[in-house]
C-alpha positions in Angstrom: -17.2 9.5 -5.5 -18.3 8.1 -2.2 -16.7 9.6 1.0 -14.8 6.4 1.8 -13.4 6.2 -1.7 -12.3 9.9 -1.4 -10.6 9.2 1.8 -8.9 6.1 0.4 -7.6 8.1 -2.6 -6.4 10.9 -0.4 -4.5 8.3 1.7 -2.9 6.8 -1.4 -1.8 10.2 -2.5 -0.3 10.9 0.8 1.5 7.6 0.9 2.9 8.0 -2.6 4.2 11.5 -1.6 5.7 10.1 1.7 7.5 7.4 -0.2 8.9 9.8 -2.8 10.2 12.2 0.0 12.0 9.1 1.4 13.7 8.5 -2.0 11.4 5.7 -3.3 10.6 5.7 -7.0 6.9 5.1 -7.6 6.5 2.6 -10.5 2.8 2.2 -10.6 -0.2 3.2 -8.5 -3.5 1.4 -8.3 -2.4 -1.6 -10.4 -5.2 -3.9 -11.5 -5.3 -7.1 -13.4 -8.4 -9.2 -13.2 -9.2 -9.6 -9.5 -5.6 -8.7 -8.5 -4.9 -5.2 -7.3 -2.0 -3.4 -5.6 -2.0 0.1 -4.2 1.5 1.2 -4.8 4.5 -0.5 -6.6 7.8 1.3 -5.9 11.5 0.8 -6.0 13.8 1.3 -2.9 17.2 1.0 -4.5 17.2 -2.4 -6.2 14.3 -3.8 -4.2 10.7 -3.8 -5.5 8.4 -2.7 -2.8 4.7 -3.5 -2.8 2.8 -1.1 -0.6 -0.7 -1.6 0.8 -2.2 1.7 2.1 -4.8 1.6 4.8 -6.5 4.9 5.7 -9.0 5.6 8.5 -10.5 8.7 10.1 -9.7 7.5 13.6 -8.7 4.4 15.6 -12.2 3.7 17.0 -12.1 0.2 15.3 -8.4 -0.4 15.8 -5.3 0.5 13.7 -5.7 0.6 10.0 -3.2 -2.1 9.4 -5.2 -4.5 11.4 -7.7 -4.6 8.5 -5.2 -6.7 6.5 -6.4 -10.0 7.7 -5.4 -13.5 6.6 -7.7 -13.5 3.6 -6.5 -10.1 2.5 -2.8 -11.2 2.9 -3.6 -14.3 0.7 -5.1 -12.1 -1.9 -2.1 -9.7 -1.8 0.3 -12.6 -2.1 -1.5 -13.8 -5.2 -1.4 -10.3 -6.7 2.3 -9.8 -6.0 3.0 -13.2 -7.6 0.9 -12.2 -10.6 2.6 -8.8 -10.9 6.2 -10.1 -10.6 5.5 -12.9 -13.2 3.7 -10.7 -15.6 6.4 -8.0 -15.4 9.3 -10.6 -15.3 10.7 -9.2 -12.0 13.7 -11.1 -10.7 14.9 -8.6 -8.1 14.1 -8.9 -4.4 10.6 -8.0 -3.4 9.4 -6.6 -0.2 5.9 -5.9 1.3 5.2 -2.7 3.3 2.1 -1.2 4.9 1.5 2.5 5.2 -1.2 3.3 7.8 -2.8 6.8 7.7 -5.1 8.1 10.4 -6.7 11.5 9.9 -9.2 13.6 8.0 -8.7 15.4 4.7 -7.6 18.9 5.3 -5.8 18.0 8.5 -2.3 16.7 9.2 -2.6 12.9 9.4 -0.5 10.3 11.4 1.5 8.3 8.9 3.1 5.0 9.9 5.3 3.1 7.5 5.6 -0.5 8.5 8.6 -2.1 6.5 9.1 -5.7 5.4 5.8 -7.2 6.6 5.4 -11.0 6.4 2.4 -11.9 4.3 1.8 -15.4 5.7 
């Protein structure tokens, strides 16, 4: 596995553990359907939470969440719509971002940005 893929997997593992520690129930990880994909699907009480995880080794090129540009947000919105329709989800849905900065084997900085507007 390429180093950037390992870093991304590590970040998603940390994010899932972080959410579980906060009382979230992880429903799915790395969900894919065609060209749609979601990093983490979780429940926070009765709310379905879609979480995009961005992991970086450092902030040399900005904060990880800044990589979620307009095009990525449109793609995420399409994936969320596909997921909720295909799973017949009628509860409220929220979009969060978990930003992770650090290296494997070290204690990373984790920032949970709750209820982010997609567009």
